[in-house]
C-alpha positions as CSV (number, residue, x, y, z in Angstrom):
1,M,16.7,33.9,-19.9
2,L,14.0,33.5,-17.0
3,A,11.3,34.6,-19.2
4,I,12.3,32.0,-22.0
5,A,13.0,29.4,-19.4
6,A,9.4,29.9,-18.1
7,C,7.6,30.0,-21.5
8,S,9.6,26.6,-21.9
9,E,8.8,25.1,-19.1
10,S,5.2,26.8,-20.2
11,A,4.8,24.6,-23.0
12,E,6.2,21.8,-21.7
13,N,3.4,21.3,-19.3
14,Q,0.9,22.0,-22.2
15,K,2.1,19.0,-24.4
16,D,-0.1,15.9,-25.0
17,F,1.6,12.9,-22.9
18,S,-1.5,10.7,-22.9
19,A,-0.4,8.7,-25.9
20,D,3.4,8.0,-24.4
21,A,1.7,7.7,-20.7
22,N,-0.4,4.9,-22.2
23,R,2.3,3.5,-24.0
24,I,4.3,3.0,-20.7
25,A,1.5,1.7,-18.6
26,Q,1.0,-1.2,-21.1
27,E,4.6,-1.6,-21.7
28,T,6.0,-2.0,-18.2
29,L,5.4,-4.0,-15.5
30,I,3.1,-1.9,-12.8
31,V,3.8,-3.4,-9.4
32,D,1.1,-2.0,-6.9
33,T,2.1,-3.7,-3.4
34,H,-1.0,-3.2,-1.5
35,I,-4.9,-3.8,-3.2
36,D,-7.3,-5.0,-0.9
37,V,-9.5,-7.4,-3.0
38,P,-9.6,-10.7,-0.9
39,Y,-11.1,-8.6,2.2
40,R,-13.5,-6.6,0.0
41,L,-14.6,-10.3,-1.5
42,D,-14.7,-12.0,1.8
43,T,-17.7,-9.6,2.7
44,G,-19.5,-10.7,-0.7
45,W,-18.2,-12.5,-3.7
46,E,-17.7,-10.6,-6.8
47,D,-16.4,-12.2,-10.1
48,V,-13.6,-9.8,-10.6
49,S,-12.6,-11.3,-13.9
50,K,-15.5,-9.4,-15.1
51,A,-16.6,-5.6,-14.8
52,T,-17.8,-5.1,-11.6
53,Q,-19.9,-2.0,-10.5
54,S,-18.6,-1.7,-6.8
55,G,-14.8,-1.8,-5.9
56,D,-12.0,0.0,-7.2
57,F,-10.2,-3.3,-8.9
58,D,-11.5,-5.6,-11.9
59,Y,-9.8,-7.1,-14.5
60,P,-11.2,-5.1,-17.1
61,R,-9.8,-2.0,-15.2
62,A,-6.8,-3.4,-14.7
63,V,-6.1,-4.3,-18.1
64,K,-6.9,-0.6,-19.4
65,G,-4.4,0.7,-16.9
66,G,-1.8,-1.4,-17.1
67,L,-1.3,-3.1,-13.9
68,N,-0.2,-6.5,-14.0
69,V,1.2,-7.0,-10.9
70,P,-0.8,-6.3,-8.1
71,F,0.1,-7.6,-4.3
72,M,-3.1,-9.0,-2.8
73,S,-3.2,-8.0,0.4
74,I,-3.8,-10.5,3.4
75,Y,-5.1,-8.5,6.1
76,T,-5.8,-9.8,9.3
77,P,-8.0,-7.3,11.5
78,A,-6.2,-6.1,15.0
79,S,-8.8,-7.7,16.8
80,Y,-8.1,-11.3,15.8
81,D,-4.4,-10.5,17.6
82,G,-3.6,-13.5,19.8
83,T,-6.2,-15.8,18.8
84,P,-6.7,-19.0,16.7
85,R,-9.0,-16.8,14.4
86,A,-5.7,-15.0,12.9
87,K,-4.3,-17.9,11.2
88,E,-7.8,-19.4,10.2
89,H,-8.6,-15.5,8.2
90,A,-5.3,-15.3,7.0
91,E,-6.2,-18.7,5.2
92,E,-9.6,-17.9,4.1
93,M,-8.2,-14.7,2.6
94,I,-5.2,-16.3,0.2
95,G,-8.1,-19.2,-0.6
96,I,-9.5,-16.1,-2.2
97,V,-7.0,-15.7,-4.1
98,E,-6.9,-18.8,-5.3
99,R,-10.5,-19.1,-6.2
100,M,-9.6,-16.1,-8.5
101,V,-7.4,-18.0,-9.8
102,A,-9.3,-21.0,-10.0
103,T,-12.3,-18.8,-11.5
104,A,-10.4,-17.5,-14.2
105,P,-6.9,-18.7,-15.0
106,T,-6.2,-17.4,-18.6
107,K,-5.9,-14.2,-16.5
108,F,-4.7,-14.5,-12.3
109,R,-1.8,-16.0,-11.8
110,I,-0.2,-16.2,-8.0
111,A,3.3,-14.9,-8.5
112,R,5.9,-16.1,-5.8
113,T,9.1,-15.0,-7.4
114,V,10.1,-12.0,-9.3
115,A,10.9,-14.3,-12.5
116,D,6.9,-15.7,-11.7
117,V,5.7,-12.4,-12.2
118,E,8.0,-11.6,-15.3
119,K,6.5,-14.5,-17.0
120,A,3.1,-13.6,-16.7
121,M,3.3,-10.6,-18.4
122,K,4.8,-12.3,-20.7
123,D,2.1,-14.6,-20.9
124,G,-0.8,-11.7,-20.8
125,V,-1.5,-12.6,-17.3
126,I,-2.1,-10.5,-14.1
127,A,0.6,-11.8,-11.4
128,L,-0.8,-12.0,-8.5
129,P,1.8,-11.9,-5.5
130,L,0.4,-11.7,-1.5
131,G,1.2,-9.6,0.9
132,M,0.3,-10.4,4.8
133,E,-0.9,-7.0,6.2
134,N,-0.9,-7.7,9.7
135,G,1.5,-10.5,11.3
136,S,-0.5,-11.8,13.8
137,P,-1.3,-15.1,12.1
138,I,2.4,-16.0,12.6
139,S,1.0,-16.5,16.1
140,G,4.6,-16.2,18.1
141,D,5.7,-19.7,15.9
142,L,8.6,-18.6,13.7
143,A,7.2,-22.1,11.6
144,N,4.6,-20.4,10.6
145,L,6.4,-17.7,8.8
146,D,8.0,-21.1,6.5
147,Y,4.6,-22.1,6.5
148,F,3.2,-18.9,4.9
149,Y,6.0,-18.7,2.6
150,A,5.3,-21.7,1.3
151,R,1.7,-20.5,0.7
152,G,3.1,-17.9,-1.3
153,I,3.2,-15.0,1.3
154,R,6.2,-12.6,0.0
155,Y,5.7,-9.7,2.4
156,V,4.6,-9.1,6.2
157,T,3.2,-6.2,7.5
158,L,4.5,-6.6,10.9
159,A,1.5,-4.8,13.0
160,H,-1.8,-3.2,12.3
161,S,-3.8,-0.7,14.1
162,K,-2.8,-2.5,17.2
163,A,0.1,-3.4,18.8
164,N,0.4,-7.0,18.4
165,H,2.9,-10.1,19.4
166,I,5.7,-8.9,16.8
167,S,5.7,-5.1,16.8
168,D,3.8,-1.6,18.4
169,S,2.1,0.3,16.1
170,S,1.7,3.6,15.2
171,Y,-1.7,4.0,15.4
172,D,-1.6,2.5,19.2
173,T,-1.6,4.6,22.0
174,E,0.2,1.8,23.9
175,R,3.6,0.9,23.1
176,K,4.0,-2.5,24.5
177,W,7.3,-3.2,23.6
178,N,8.9,0.1,22.1
179,G,9.3,-1.3,19.3
180,L,9.8,-4.6,18.1
181,S,9.0,-7.4,20.7
182,D,12.1,-9.8,20.9
183,F,10.5,-12.5,18.9
184,G,9.3,-9.8,16.5
185,K,13.4,-9.2,16.4
186,E,13.7,-13.1,15.3
187,A,10.8,-12.8,13.0
188,V,12.7,-10.2,10.9
189,K,15.7,-12.1,10.6
190,R,13.5,-14.9,10.0
191,M,11.8,-13.2,7.3
192,N,15.1,-12.5,5.9
193,E,16.3,-15.9,5.9
194,L,13.1,-17.5,4.0
195,G,13.0,-14.6,1.3
196,I,9.6,-12.5,2.7
197,M,10.5,-8.5,2.4
198,V,9.5,-6.7,5.9
199,D,7.1,-4.6,6.0
200,V,7.2,-1.4,8.1
201,S,3.8,0.2,7.2
202,H,2.0,0.6,10.2
203,V,4.1,0.1,12.5
204,S,5.7,2.8,15.6
205,D,8.9,4.9,14.7
206,E,10.7,2.9,17.0
207,A,9.6,-0.2,15.8
208,F,10.8,1.2,12.3
209,Y,14.1,1.7,13.7
210,D,14.7,-1.3,15.4
211,V,13.8,-3.4,11.8
212,M,16.5,-0.9,10.2
213,E,19.5,-2.0,12.4
214,I,18.0,-5.8,12.3
215,A,17.4,-5.9,8.8
216,A,19.8,-7.5,6.6
217,V,18.0,-6.9,3.6
218,P,16.4,-3.8,2.3
219,P,12.9,-3.4,3.8
220,I,9.9,-1.9,2.3
221,A,7.0,0.3,3.2
222,S,4.3,-1.4,1.2
223,H,1.4,1.4,1.8
224,S,2.7,4.7,3.2
225,S,2.9,8.1,2.1
226,A,5.3,11.4,3.9
227,R,4.6,12.6,7.2
228,H,6.0,16.0,5.7
229,F,2.3,16.6,4.4
230,T,0.4,15.5,7.4
231,P,1.9,16.7,10.4
232,G,1.5,14.4,13.6
233,F,0.3,11.5,11.8
234,E,3.0,8.6,12.8
235,R,1.2,6.2,10.2
236,N,3.3,8.1,7.3
237,M,7.0,8.3,7.5
238,S,9.1,11.1,8.5
239,D,11.8,12.7,5.9
240,E,14.6,11.0,8.5
241,M,12.9,7.5,8.3
242,I,12.6,8.0,4.3
243,K,16.3,8.7,4.4
244,A,17.3,6.1,6.2
245,L,14.9,3.5,4.7
246,G,16.8,4.7,1.5
247,D,19.9,4.9,2.4
248,K,19.1,0.7,3.7
249,G,17.8,0.1,-0.4
250,G,14.0,0.5,0.4
251,V,11.5,1.9,-1.1
252,I,8.7,3.7,0.2
253,M,5.1,2.9,-1.8
254,I,2.7,5.9,-1.8
255,N,-0.5,5.3,-0.5
256,Y,-3.3,6.9,-2.6
257,G,-5.8,7.7,0.6
258,S,-6.5,11.2,0.8
259,A,-6.0,11.3,4.4
260,F,-2.6,10.2,3.7
261,L,-1.6,12.8,1.4
262,T,-3.4,16.6,2.6
263,E,-3.7,18.0,6.2
264,E,-7.3,18.9,5.6
265,A,-8.3,15.2,4.6
266,N,-5.8,13.8,7.3
267,G,-8.1,15.7,10.3
268,Y,-11.6,15.4,8.2
269,N,-12.8,12.2,10.8
270,V,-11.4,13.8,13.8
271,G,-13.7,16.5,13.0
272,R,-16.4,14.2,12.0
273,D,-16.1,12.3,15.1
274,E,-15.8,15.2,17.6
275,A,-19.1,16.8,15.6
276,Y,-20.7,13.0,16.7
277,L,-20.2,13.1,20.3
278,E,-21.0,16.7,20.9
279,Y,-24.2,15.9,18.9
280,L,-24.7,12.7,21.2
281,A,-24.4,15.3,24.4
282,D,-27.0,17.8,23.3
283,E,-29.0,15.6,22.2
284,E,-28.7,13.3,25.0
285,L,-28.6,9.9,23.0
286,E,-26.9,7.0,23.2
287,D,-23.9,6.0,20.1
288,S,-25.3,3.4,17.9
289,T,-23.8,2.2,14.7
290,D,-27.2,2.7,12.8
291,L,-27.0,7.0,14.4
292,K,-23.6,7.3,14.3
293,D,-24.1,6.0,10.2
294,Q,-26.7,8.0,9.8
295,F,-25.2,10.9,11.2
296,T,-21.9,10.7,8.8
297,E,-24.2,10.7,5.8
298,Q,-25.8,14.1,7.3
299,Y,-22.3,15.4,8.1
300,R,-20.6,14.9,4.9
301,S,-24.1,16.1,3.0
302,E,-23.2,19.1,4.9
303,N,-19.1,19.1,5.0
304,P,-18.0,17.8,1.6
305,Y,-14.9,15.3,1.7
306,P,-11.5,16.9,0.8
307,Y,-10.7,14.6,-1.9
308,A,-7.0,15.0,-2.4
309,S,-5.5,15.4,-5.8
310,L,-3.1,13.5,-8.4
311,D,-1.0,16.7,-8.0
312,D,-0.9,15.7,-4.4
313,V,0.0,12.2,-5.0
314,L,3.0,13.4,-7.3
315,D,4.0,15.5,-4.3
316,H,4.6,12.9,-2.4
317,I,6.8,11.2,-4.9
318,D,8.4,14.3,-5.6
319,H,9.1,15.2,-1.8
320,V,10.7,11.4,-1.6
321,V,12.7,12.1,-4.5
322,G,13.9,15.1,-2.9
323,I,15.3,13.2,0.1
324,A,16.3,9.6,-1.1
325,G,16.2,9.6,-4.7
326,V,14.2,8.2,-7.4
327,D,15.0,4.5,-6.5
328,A,13.4,5.0,-2.9
329,V,9.9,5.2,-4.4
330,G,6.9,2.9,-6.0
331,I,3.2,2.7,-5.3
332,G,0.9,1.2,-2.9
333,S,-2.4,2.7,-3.7
334,D,-4.5,0.9,-1.0
335,Y,-7.4,0.3,-3.5
336,D,-10.1,-1.4,-1.9
337,G,-8.9,-0.9,1.7
338,V,-9.4,3.4,2.0
339,G,-13.2,3.3,1.0
340,D,-14.7,6.6,-1.0
341,S,-11.0,8.5,0.1
342,L,-9.4,8.6,-3.3
343,P,-7.8,11.3,-4.7
344,T,-9.5,12.8,-7.8
345,G,-7.9,11.3,-11.1
346,L,-6.9,8.1,-9.3
347,K,-10.2,6.3,-8.4
348,D,-9.4,3.0,-9.3
349,V,-7.0,0.6,-11.2
350,A,-7.6,1.7,-14.5
351,S,-5.6,5.5,-13.5
352,Y,-2.1,4.4,-13.8
353,P,-1.8,6.3,-16.8
354,N,-2.7,9.7,-15.6
355,L,-0.3,8.8,-12.7
356,I,2.4,8.4,-15.3
357,E,0.9,11.3,-17.5
358,G,1.5,13.0,-14.4
359,L,5.0,12.1,-13.7
360,L,5.7,13.0,-17.6
361,K,4.5,16.8,-17.1
362,R,6.8,16.7,-14.0
363,G,10.1,16.1,-16.1
364,Y,10.2,12.4,-14.8
365,S,12.4,10.4,-17.8
366,E,10.6,7.4,-18.7
367,A,13.6,5.6,-17.3
368,D,12.8,6.9,-13.7
369,I,9.0,6.3,-14.3
370,K,9.6,2.8,-14.7
371,K,11.7,2.5,-11.5
372,I,8.6,3.8,-9.8
373,L,6.0,1.6,-11.4
374,S,7.9,-1.5,-10.8
375,G,12.0,-1.4,-11.3
376,N,12.6,-0.3,-7.2
377,I,10.1,-2.7,-5.8
378,L,11.4,-5.5,-8.2
379,R,14.7,-4.7,-7.1
380,V,14.5,-5.1,-3.8
381,W,12.4,-8.1,-4.2
382,R,15.3,-10.0,-6.2
383,E,17.5,-8.5,-3.1
384,V,16.0,-10.5,-0.9
385,E,15.7,-13.4,-2.4
386,A,19.1,-13.5,-3.3
387,Y,19.9,-13.1,0.1
388,A,17.3,-15.9,1.1
389,A,19.0,-18.0,-1.1
390,A,22.2,-17.4,0.0
391,N,21.4,-18.1,3.7
């Protein structure tokens, strides 16, 4: 019996799933909750309604991949925290998305509701919902949540690389609040009332559990992965956190950055930085941006970057499903946000069929694949909309 089962599994893996994968990609809403196009275009405008040589996203590649709901990341650097520049920068990022739509209104459309997303698909237009990465533009004023909701923001990542006035950050050794600040707790409540999804990516573990206690509706992790594969990397979520998020009805959207996926890639930059400091000391040189760039190029040529693979992404999905069920996982690729660290087989937004094919090969049903592609996150978004309408 075991031999027969093994042969059956082998035959299943050899089956060509590419046609089914492409069909599913084209007929299904695909929601990717984190794509950093605005920040990419802030450094140099490109018309992404046409094919581009740079970046991970443009309209032709999105159409090829079946991506029709990329959340545009309205990212604000932590260096702007506590300054008027934070809100100004968020305004500029939203303006870039509005320019994308104005440049190609038959291709792009800002989406504010699940109904907007569904209508855009029927109309053959790519929906562009907005997610704010880093809550610093809220600037300590709950009225700014109302303001940015009116501008189209539908999730807020509470912090980024440093603790801000809302929350501690997983990347920051300073734990200013030991979780959420008092204002942060009020902000979570106000986001629930408005219909803004609360995003726990980037926050400290303590802040995560504060959100779990306070939130009246399911939160999301817009671009995180499983800490099981990257021990000690707090930016990813522990098994206990994934279970807690799933129990609350939330969804973890898997980040494609190789450093989020494998321990080897996660440690690569640490090894490079240690080698750079040793180089400076040995050569008695002073640090500079140019010198570091030159060293990084040389280091990478001698120590090739250990790219993760499509299978690594599938392993993270399998892991979440094993802990919290298929209703708790989705896609938050971080395209245009993780630089040259994307996995083999998933290098740009044309590659969603590769992910689907991998899921089919691992035995996922079409119904479950559609949950991963969009059903789970749209369920949360609808719950958030319904709570706000009732409150």
